Phi, psi and omega in degrees: 000138181279162179299326180296317179293318179298316178297321179295317178297315178300318179296320176299317181295315179299317179296317179298318179297319178295320178297317179296315180299316179294321178296319178297319180296313180297318177300317178301318179295317179295316180297321178295316179299323182269003181055046180244153178226102179264002179280339181283130180258007187271035176260009181282136176292124184254009184296336181276355176271146182234163170220145183199173178247147174226099187066232179273356184269140173261132182239128182231131173270147182207166179243135178280122181253337170167266178268009182215171177239145177259115182272170179296341177274009179069008174268158177249147182222151180293151176249137175301118186295330177296318178297313182298317183285317181290329179275353180055049178294142180244145177312136176082003170298142177262132181229168177235134177245122174258121177255109182285163182302328180276003178095349179296137182246129179241124182258142176213130177282126183245342179206083178293143177286156177296137189244160168224157182244140177226158176253134180210185179247137178281129177229181178217140178220119180052041176081000178252137180278144179217157174238131177260118181223131181052036177078005180246141179261127179242135173286147174227155181287136176302322179300324178289320179298314181288324178300317181271359181055041181279155178233155178308138181077005172292148171281130187232136171266126181243158179242134183226160172294137185286321189248007179232149175291148180217149172246003179234143176230150173266139178279124178274310181196162174256129180280121181300143178282144178279147177081000000 
């Protein structure tokens, strides 16, 4: 590939990133004007989630929404990002948290959502990592980026829920660069 083509590709990417940033800003202004909040993911019906005790252990079912979990009590709580990234959790996966009497917490995935895989490019916006795949920008966990030792502009395979919209993706793998 010639330097001219590489420069053109870089210019297209920079232009696309600026367009996305401007679209996000405009959307934020419209949402503010209309007094709407689409950033909250806690609109999910939680009636099908349960909580119960098993001996001295408290067991709570929850749904992974991105950097947090939505419990059956409709509250959200942080998720250990190392667990989320290494387990390749996808938005809307159902999990179980066992809280032992001594405070130890054990996480277990009990109903993963149906998944699809896409290929994209790793980017960064305001210090947050994102992957652009099929013209859509997905947030990814910094812990996953560092776990896979990924770098900006790496080709990344991401995992998404197949039948639900998502703004977060799990990193499946980093495609090695040739040469």
